[in-house]
N, C-alpha and C positions, 0 to 999 in steps of 0.2 A: 139339146144343149150339150155342148162338148165338155165344158168345165163347170163344176158345181161349187168349187171353193177357190178362194184367192188368199195367198199369203204375201203380204207386202212388208218388206224390210228396207229401211233407208234411214239416213241420219236425221238429226233434228232440223226443223225449219226448212224442209225440202218438199212440202206440198202433199204429205201423206193424207191429211184430212180432206183436202180438195179432191184428190184422186179417189179416195174411198167413197166420198159422197157422190161422185160421178158414177162409180160402179153401182152404188145403191140405187141411184136414179135410173140407170139402165135396167136394173132388175125390177124396179117398181113399174116402169112405164113401157119398156120395150121387150121384155122377156117373152118368149113364146111359150113358156111354161104356164099351165093353167094355175091360177090362184097362187102366185109366187109369194113366198115368205122370205124377206130380206132382213138380215141381222148384221149389226156391227157389235163387237164386244171389246171390252177393256177391263182393266183391273179395278178402276174406280168409276163411280157414277159421273163424276165431273169430266173425265176423259171420254167416256162413252157419249156424253151429251154434245161433245164438240162436233161429231159427224152429224148428229141430229140437227144441231143448229145450222150447220153449213147447208145441209139438205133442205131444211125448212126455208132458209133465206133464199136459196135458188128457186124454190117453188113459188114463193110469194112474189118474186120479181117477174114471173110469167103469168099473165092473167089466164091463159088457157090452162096451165097446170093448176093454178090456184082454184079454178072453178071445179075441177074434178077431184081435188085432193082434200082430205080432212086430216088435220094434225091434232094430236092429243099431247100437248106439252108436258102435262103432269106425269104421264106415263112414258114419255119419250117414244111415241108411236106415230106413224103416218099411215093412213089408209087411202087406197085408191079403189073406191067401191065398184067402179065400172069394170075394173079388171080383177076385182077381189084380191088385190095384192096388199100386203102388209109389210111395214118396216118396224123393227124393234131395235132400240139401243139397249144393249145388255151390259151388265157389270157383275162382278162376283162379290 
């Protein structure tokens, strides 16, 4: 894996959440790293949950992904047990 971190900076209402959720989806399902841990972080729990919600929505629209994915909304986590990958929405 060539890059391990992403810093995204753009103006309001320009698709940052969608792009970040796509990056997280790549890390969860397509990463060649064994047992990947994917995180998104924000200064508030509400903002951190936006990427979680977008990611969860995309997963539930795909029966294939929905069958191999387990989400834990109360903890803002998504687990793909077959790849041992985890997503965490973090806030300070």
